[in-house]
N, C-alpha and C positions, 0 to 999 in steps of 0.2 A: 121537239116541242110537242106537248100534248094539248088536248082540248082545254084543260084547266088553265094552263099557261096562256093560251090564246084568249080565253075569257078575261083573264086578269089584264092583258094588254089592251083590250077593247072595252073595258068597263070604266065608267066614271067613278072616281074615288073621291068622295067628299072629305076634305081634310078636317081633322079634329083641331081644336085650338092648339094643342101641343105640336101637331104636325105643321100647322100653318106657320108657327114661329120658326120651325126648322126650314121650311120652304122659303120664308122671307129672308132668313140669314143667308141661304145659298144665293138668292137673287141679289141681295144687297152687296155681298162680297164679290159676286161676278161683275156687277155694275162698277164697283170701285176699281177692280182690276182693269176692266175695259176702259174706264175713265183715265186711269194712269197711262195706258198704252196710247190713247188718243192724245194725251198731253205730251208724252215724251217721244213718240215715234213720228217720223215725217209721214205726211199723207202719201199712201202708196198702196199698191195691190197687196203687199205683205201685211200691212197694218190692217187692211180690210179683212184679210183671211184670219189674222190673229183674233180680231174682235168676233168674227163669225164663229170661230172655234170656242171662244168663251161662251157665246150664246148657246152653242151645242152642248157644252159641258154643263151649263146651268140647267138646260132642258133635261138632259139625261140624269143628272143628279136629283132633280125634282121628281122625275119618273121613278127612280130607284126608291126614293123615300115614300112616294105615294103608293106605288104598287106593292111594296113590301112592308107596309105599316104594321100589319099583324105580326110579322116576324120579330118586331122590336118589343112587343108587349110582354 
């Protein structure tokens, strides 16, 4: 990792309207998947971990979109 990459990781990236729509899609679809799991799985440690991993996936997907927005233009 170089200084440029470090700056990208620690800089606030204000989303454009286009990016906001993508971020929202990721969030909504992550929520729907988590909602499905809460509905069909028994309450358990495993269910909690599965939902947490969805939260992590949504976080990292949104970070990938936000941090690399310039690469998509």
